[in-house]
C-alpha positions in Angstrom: 0.0 0.0 0.0 2.9 2.3 0.8 4.4 1.6 -2.7 1.0 2.2 -4.4 0.7 5.6 -2.7 4.2 6.5 -3.9 5.6 7.1 -0.4 8.8 5.9 1.1 9.2 2.2 0.8 10.1 1.9 4.4 12.8 -0.7 3.5 15.7 1.5 4.8 17.6 1.3 1.5 17.2 5.0 0.6 14.8 4.3 -2.2 11.6 6.4 -2.3 8.8 6.5 -4.7 6.8 3.8 -6.5 7.9 0.4 -7.8 8.4 0.3 -11.6 8.8 -2.8 -13.8 11.3 -2.6 -16.7 11.5 -5.2 -19.5 14.5 -6.1 -21.7 14.7 -8.7 -24.4 17.3 -11.4 -23.8 20.7 -10.2 -24.9 23.3 -12.8 -25.8 26.3 -10.8 -24.5 27.6 -12.0 -21.1 27.2 -9.4 -18.4 24.5 -7.4 -20.0 21.7 -8.6 -17.6 23.9 -7.9 -14.6 24.7 -4.4 -15.9 21.1 -3.3 -16.4 20.2 -4.7 -12.9 23.0 -2.6 -11.5 21.8 0.5 -13.3 18.3 0.0 -11.9 19.6 -0.6 -8.4 21.5 2.7 -8.4 18.2 4.6 -9.0 16.9 6.2 -5.8 13.6 7.7 -6.8 11.8 4.4 -7.4 12.4 0.7 -6.9 13.0 -0.7 -10.4 12.3 -4.4 -11.0 14.2 -5.6 -14.1 12.7 -8.4 -16.0 14.8 -10.3 -18.6 12.4 -11.7 -21.2 13.4 -14.7 -23.2 11.4 -16.0 -26.2 9.4 -13.9 -28.6 9.9 -10.6 -26.9 8.1 -8.4 -29.4 5.0 -10.6 -29.3 5.1 -10.6 -25.5 5.4 -6.9 -25.3 2.7 -6.2 -27.9 0.3 -8.3 -25.8 1.3 -6.8 -22.5 0.8 -3.2 -23.7 -2.9 -4.0 -24.1 -3.3 -4.6 -20.4 -2.7 -2.7 -17.2 -0.5 -5.5 -16.0 2.3 -4.8 -18.6 5.6 -3.1 -17.9 6.0 0.5 -16.9 9.3 0.9 -18.9 10.2 -1.5 -21.7 12.9 -1.9 -24.4 11.5 -1.8 -27.9 12.8 -2.1 -31.4 10.0 0.3 -32.5 7.6 1.2 -31.2 5.3 0.3 -34.1 3.0 2.8 -35.7 0.0 0.8 -34.4 1.3 1.1 -30.9 1.9 4.8 -31.3 -1.4 5.6 -32.9 -3.3 3.2 -30.6 -2.2 5.2 -27.6 -0.2 2.4 -26.1 3.1 4.3 -25.6 3.8 7.6 -23.9 5.1 10.7 -25.6 8.8 11.2 -24.5 9.6 14.3 -26.6 10.3 16.4 -23.5 12.9 14.1 -22.2 15.3 15.0 -25.1 14.9 18.7 -24.7 18.3 20.3 -25.3 20.0 17.0 -26.3 17.9 15.8 -29.3 20.6 16.9 -31.7 23.1 14.7 -29.9 21.2 11.5 -30.9 22.1 9.9 -34.2 19.4 10.9 -36.7 19.2 7.4 -38.1 18.5 6.0 -34.7 15.9 8.6 -33.8 14.0 8.7 -37.1 12.1 5.5 -36.7 11.1 6.5 -33.1 9.6 9.8 -34.3 6.1 10.2 -35.5 4.0 13.4 -36.0 7.0 15.4 -34.8 7.0 13.6 -31.4 9.5 11.1 -29.9 8.1 7.8 -28.6 11.2 6.0 -27.4 14.7 7.1 -26.4 17.4 5.2 -28.4 19.8 3.2 -26.3 22.5 1.8 -28.7 23.0 1.5 -32.4 23.6 -1.8 -34.2 24.5 -1.9 -37.9 25.5 -4.3 -40.6 28.7 -4.2 -42.7 30.6 -6.0 -45.4 33.7 -7.7 -43.9 36.6 -8.7 -46.1 39.9 -10.5 -45.8 42.6 -8.2 -46.9 45.1 -11.0 -47.7 42.7 -12.9 -49.9 41.8 -9.7 -51.9 45.5 -8.8 -52.2 46.4 -12.3 -53.4 43.7 -12.2 -56.0 44.6 -8.6 -57.1 41.2 -7.3 -56.1 40.5 -3.9 -54.6 37.9 -3.5 -51.9 34.7 -2.9 -53.9 33.1 0.5 -53.8 30.3 -0.1 -56.4 27.9 -3.0 -56.7 29.3 -3.9 -60.1 32.8 -4.1 -58.5 31.3 -6.3 -55.7 29.9 -8.7 -58.3 33.3 -8.8 -60.1 35.2 -9.2 -56.9 33.1 -12.0 -55.7 33.6 -13.9 -58.9 37.4 -13.3 -58.9 37.7 -14.4 -55.3 35.8 -17.7 -55.8 37.7 -20.9 -56.3 36.9 -24.5 -55.4 37.9 -24.0 -51.8 36.6 -20.5 -51.1 33.5 -18.5 -52.2 33.8 -14.9 -52.9 30.8 -13.6 -50.8 28.5 -14.8 -48.0 25.2 -12.9 -47.7 23.4 -15.6 -45.7 22.3 -19.1 -46.4 19.3 -17.8 -48.4 21.5 -15.8 -50.8 20.8 -12.5 -49.1 17.1 -11.9 -49.4 16.5 -12.1 -45.7 19.3 -9.9 -44.4 19.7 -7.4 -47.2 16.1 -6.2 -47.3 16.0 -2.6 -48.6 19.7 -2.0 -48.4 20.3 -2.5 -52.2 17.5 0.0 -52.9 19.2 2.7 -50.7 22.5 1.9 -52.4 20.7 2.8 -55.7 19.6 6.1 -54.3 16.1 4.9 -53.6 14.2 4.0 -50.4 11.5 1.7 -49.1 9.1 4.6 -48.4 9.4 8.1 -49.6 9.1 11.1 -47.3 5.5 11.7 -48.6 4.5 8.1 -47.8 4.7 6.5 -51.2 6.6 3.3 -52.3 10.2 4.4 -52.7 11.2 1.8 -55.3 8.7 2.4 -58.1 11.6 3.2 -60.3 13.5 1.3 -63.1 16.7 1.7 -61.1 15.3 -0.7 -58.4 14.9 -3.5 -61.0 18.4 -2.9 -62.4 20.0 -3.0 -58.9 18.2 -6.1 -57.7 19.0 -7.9 -60.9 22.7 -7.6 -60.1 22.2 -9.6 -57.0 21.1 -12.5 -59.2 24.4 -12.2 -61.0 26.2 -13.1 -57.8 24.0 -16.3 -57.5 24.4 -17.2 -61.2 28.2 -16.8 -61.1 28.3 -19.3 -58.2 30.1 -16.7 -56.2 27.8 -16.9 -53.1 28.4 -19.2 -50.2 25.2 -21.1 -49.5 24.6 -23.7 -46.7 27.3 -22.5 -44.3 27.3 -24.1 -40.8 26.3 -20.7 -39.3 24.2 -18.0 -40.9 25.2 -14.4 -41.7 25.0 -13.0 -38.1 27.9 -15.3 -37.1 31.3 -14.5 -38.7 32.5 -18.1 -38.6 32.3 -18.4 -42.4 34.8 -15.6 -42.8 37.0 -16.8 -39.9 37.1 -20.3 -41.2 38.2 -19.3 -44.7 34.9 -20.4 -46.3 34.4 -17.0 -47.9 36.6 -13.9 -48.7 33.8 -11.4 -47.9 30.8 -11.7 -45.6 27.9 -9.5 -44.7 27.5 -9.5 -40.9 26.8 -7.2 -37.9 28.9 -4.8 -36.0 28.6 -7.1 -33.0 30.9 -9.6 -34.8 33.8 -7.1 -35.0 35.6 -8.0 -31.7 35.6 -11.7 -32.6 36.8 -11.0 -36.1 39.6 -8.7 -34.8 40.6 -11.3 -32.2 40.8 -14.1 -34.8 42.2 -12.2 -37.8 44.2 -9.3 -36.3 44.7 -6.7 -38.9 43.8 -9.0 -41.8 40.3 -7.6 -42.4 38.5 -4.5 -43.3 34.8 -3.3 -43.3 32.8 -1.5 -46.0 29.3 -0.2 -46.4 27.0 -1.9 -49.0 28.4 -0.4 -52.2 26.6 2.2 -54.3 25.0 1.4 -57.5 24.2 3.7 -60.5 24.7 7.5 -61.0 22.4 8.4 -58.2 23.6 5.7 -55.9 25.3 6.0 -52.5 26.8 3.6 -50.0 24.2 2.2 -47.6 24.4 1.0 -44.0 21.3 -0.4 -42.3 21.0 0.9 -38.8 18.8 -0.5 -35.9 18.4 0.9 -32.5 16.7 -0.6 -29.5 15.1 2.2 -27.4 13.4 2.7 -24.0 9.7 3.4 -24.0 7.0 4.0 -21.4 3.6 2.3 -21.4 0.7 4.7 -21.6 -1.2 2.3 -19.3 1.4 2.6 -16.6 0.0 3.6 -13.2 3.2 5.6 -12.6 3.8 7.1 -16.0 5.5 10.3 -14.9 7.8 8.4 -12.6 8.6 6.0 -15.4 9.5 8.9 -17.7 11.7 10.4 -15.1 13.6 7.0 -14.8 14.0 6.8 -18.6 15.4 10.3 -18.7 17.8 9.5 -15.8 19.1 6.3 -17.4 19.2 7.1 -21.1 19.7 10.8 -21.2 21.5 11.9 -18.0 23.6 8.9 -17.1 26.1 9.0 -20.0 28.5 6.7 -18.1 25.9 3.9 -18.0 25.1 4.6 -21.7 28.7 4.2 -22.6 29.1 1.1 -20.4 26.0 -0.6 -21.9 27.2 0.0 -25.5 30.8 -1.1 -25.2 31.5 -3.1 -22.1 29.6 -6.3 -22.9 28.8 -6.6 -26.6 30.0 -4.1 -29.2 27.6 -1.4 -30.2 27.7 2.3 -31.1 26.3 4.6 -28.4 23.2 6.4 -29.7 24.6 9.7 -28.6 27.0 11.2 -31.2 29.2 12.8 -28.5 29.7 9.4 -26.7 30.5 7.6 -30.0 33.2 10.3 -30.8 34.8 9.9 -27.4 34.7 6.1 -27.1 38.3 4.8 -27.2 37.3 1.5 -28.7 35.6 3.2 -31.6 38.4 5.7 -32.5 40.7 3.6 -34.7 40.8 0.9 -37.3 37.7 -0.9 -38.5 35.7 0.2 -35.5 36.2 3.9 -36.5 35.3 3.0 -40.1 32.1 1.4 -38.9 31.1 4.5 -36.9 31.9 6.8 -39.8 29.9 4.6 -42.2 26.9 4.4 -39.9 27.0 8.2 -39.4 27.5 9.1 -43.0 25.5 6.4 -44.8 23.2 5.0 -42.1 19.5 4.4 -42.8 16.7 3.0 -40.6 13.7 1.0 -41.7 10.8 3.5 -42.0 8.1 3.5 -39.4 5.5 3.2 -42.3 7.1 0.0 -43.6 4.7 -2.7 -42.5 5.2 -6.5 -42.0 2.9 -7.2 -44.9 4.9 -4.9 -47.2 8.1 -6.4 -46.0 7.0 -10.0 -46.6 5.9 -9.2 -50.2 9.1 -7.4 -50.9 11.3 -10.1 -49.4 9.6 -12.9 -51.2 10.1 -11.1 -54.5 13.7 -10.5 -53.7 14.3 -14.2 -53.0 12.8 -15.1 -56.3 15.0 -12.5 -58.1 18.2 -13.7 -56.4 17.8 -17.5 -56.5 15.5 -18.1 -59.5 16.5 -15.3 -61.8 12.9 -14.0 -61.9 12.5 -10.8 -63.8 13.0 -7.9 -61.3 10.6 -5.5 -63.0 7.8 -8.0 -63.2 8.4 -9.1 -59.6 8.4 -5.6 -58.2 5.2 -4.4 -59.9 2.8 -6.3 -57.5 5.0 -5.4 -54.6 4.6 -1.7 -55.3 0.9 -2.3 -55.4 0.9 -4.1 -52.1 3.1 -1.6 -50.4 1.0 1.3 -51.8 -2.2 -0.3 -50.4 -0.5 -0.8 -47.0 0.7 2.8 -46.9 -2.8 4.0 -47.7 -4.1 1.9 -44.9 -1.7 2.9 -42.2 -1.8 6.6 -43.1 -5.5 6.8 -42.4 -6.1 8.4 -39.0 -7.6 6.0 -36.5 
């Protein structure tokens, strides 16, 4: 009853205020769970109960937000447009007053709707093209800076023992997603809410991905998929698309014998592309202690820059969401890590908030047929444009 009233807990531990529940998805990095519990234990204005949630976290959270028994504060890869427009998450715009410009734009964009901020980015994760310097040098191949050069390099680096490129066991459709479109100077969704790939350049670019498959340059059926750098480390491939999280392991195993690149540009209007994702901290609109929950989020993810730096770099390997912290982080100031930060800053893009699961499924299925079956890209994309257009019309309607 004392807790419900928001008074002193009476426990003699110096904690006053309400009890808050905070959810995280289950990280794989050792020490992360202990760290977030330590952060919560240091907060004196509320007792924070951290819950580590294994299993399908997004599904668990979506269901819990529909009830009053859900978390007060929760980690989210969105929030989704339905959660925002359904009034399930609280407006956190005021928490970033005076520091908004210090958050990486690519991390903040998918958490912003109608000019309001609905989650505070915690860390940035990104994907990159890793390559073995020695293998490229032996083959007389330069690190590719265009998609055509990537296709040529993958072919030149392939022999009976090593494949030139690993984009995942499905040939790349699952992990690449919209990255090739952004490399062509296009997008998944335009700023005015239209399909961003209703353009002949999209078909030309995606068709080049089939050339990789047709040339037999792609590693398929690797023991581990793209998120694990084992294929590169074991010499099964000369180049591999993987995540920033793999960089410490790659550096430990290969020393200086590797480099990283963004996905290479394609066409006259093209630009390098780096997909960026950022988990964030959100507050449930159904929380019985909403203002206290907001105050805690501000304390942890805006004010406590020491905890933000620790969370990003002491357990796994992520880029802090704050530009100033990323610039000052010693582990990110040299070598491939510094390149990764620069690529994410200069070429990073985030999946648009308006990009729906139905649109993604239609696009990804078409991309798979293009890559593996050599299906005509223009013909495959026409119905996808129609599907995505209908989805955009649906989600843009005010509830």
